[in-house]
C-alpha positions as CSV (number, residue, x, y, z in Angstrom):
1,M,30.2,1.3,13.0
2,A,26.8,3.0,13.4
3,L,26.7,2.3,17.4
4,Q,29.8,4.0,17.6
5,T,28.4,6.9,15.6
6,I,25.4,7.0,17.5
7,D,27.3,6.9,20.8
8,Q,29.3,9.8,19.7
9,I,26.5,12.1,18.6
10,L,24.7,11.5,21.9
11,K,27.7,12.4,23.8
12,R,27.9,15.7,21.9
13,A,24.1,16.2,22.3
14,D,24.4,16.2,26.0
15,K,26.3,19.2,25.9
16,L,23.4,21.2,24.3
17,T,20.7,23.0,26.4
18,P,17.5,20.8,26.7
19,S,15.6,23.3,24.4
20,D,18.5,22.5,21.6
21,R,18.1,19.1,22.4
22,L,14.4,19.2,21.6
23,L,15.0,20.6,18.5
24,L,17.7,18.2,17.4
25,A,15.5,15.4,18.5
26,S,12.3,17.1,16.4
27,R,14.5,17.5,13.2
28,L,15.7,13.9,13.6
29,I,12.0,12.3,13.8
30,Q,10.9,14.9,11.2
31,G,13.5,13.6,8.7
32,V,12.7,9.6,9.7
33,R,9.0,10.5,8.9
34,L,10.1,12.2,5.5
35,G,11.9,9.2,4.6
36,A,9.4,6.9,5.5
37,L,6.6,8.5,3.8
38,P,5.8,6.1,0.3
39,E,5.9,7.9,-2.9
40,K,3.1,9.2,-3.6
41,Q,2.2,7.1,-7.0
42,K,1.0,8.4,-9.8
43,R,-2.8,7.7,-10.5
44,R,-3.4,5.0,-13.5
45,K,-5.8,5.2,-16.3
46,W,-7.6,2.5,-17.3
47,S,-6.5,3.0,-20.9
48,D,-2.8,2.9,-19.6
49,V,-3.9,-1.2,-18.6
50,A,-5.9,-2.0,-21.4
51,G,-4.8,-5.0,-23.4
52,L,-2.3,-6.1,-21.0
53,L,-3.8,-9.6,-20.7
54,P,-3.4,-12.2,-23.5
55,Y,-6.7,-12.9,-25.0
56,P,-8.2,-15.0,-24.0
57,A,-7.7,-14.4,-20.2
58,L,-8.9,-16.9,-17.8
59,G,-9.1,-18.9,-20.6
60,M,-12.3,-17.6,-22.1
61,D,-13.9,-15.2,-24.0
62,A,-15.0,-12.1,-21.8
63,Q,-18.8,-12.2,-22.8
64,R,-18.4,-16.0,-22.0
65,Y,-16.7,-15.2,-18.6
66,I,-19.3,-12.4,-17.7
67,S,-22.4,-14.6,-18.5
68,H,-20.6,-17.5,-16.4
69,A,-20.0,-15.3,-13.7
70,R,-23.8,-13.8,-13.4
71,S,-25.2,-17.5,-13.9
72,D,-22.7,-18.5,-10.7
73,D,-24.4,-15.6,-9.1
74,T,-28.1,-16.3,-9.9
75,S,-27.6,-19.9,-9.1
76,R,-25.8,-18.7,-5.6
77,R,-28.6,-16.5,-4.7
78,A,-31.3,-18.6,-5.6
79,R,-29.8,-21.3,-3.2
80,V,-29.6,-18.9,-0.1
81,I,-33.3,-17.8,-0.6
82,R,-34.4,-21.5,-0.9
83,E,-32.5,-22.2,2.3
84,G,-33.6,-19.2,3.9
85,K,-37.2,-20.1,3.9
């Protein structure tokens, strides 16, 4: 169905002047570009997402998680320094 419509449009476009055909092509491309642009998403605030995770997220208290992550980073950093010497 779409191919038949496109063929009909092309046959009619062949009757246009070169400048009108350029205008038609430009408008078709512009229409596709406008349709293909993603909608601008509203920027979220941290307060919008606060409390979305159930407690305790990742199976532990937030302070314990931060302490664990820092400890892992410290030991990894120390290992890199030792191996670098």
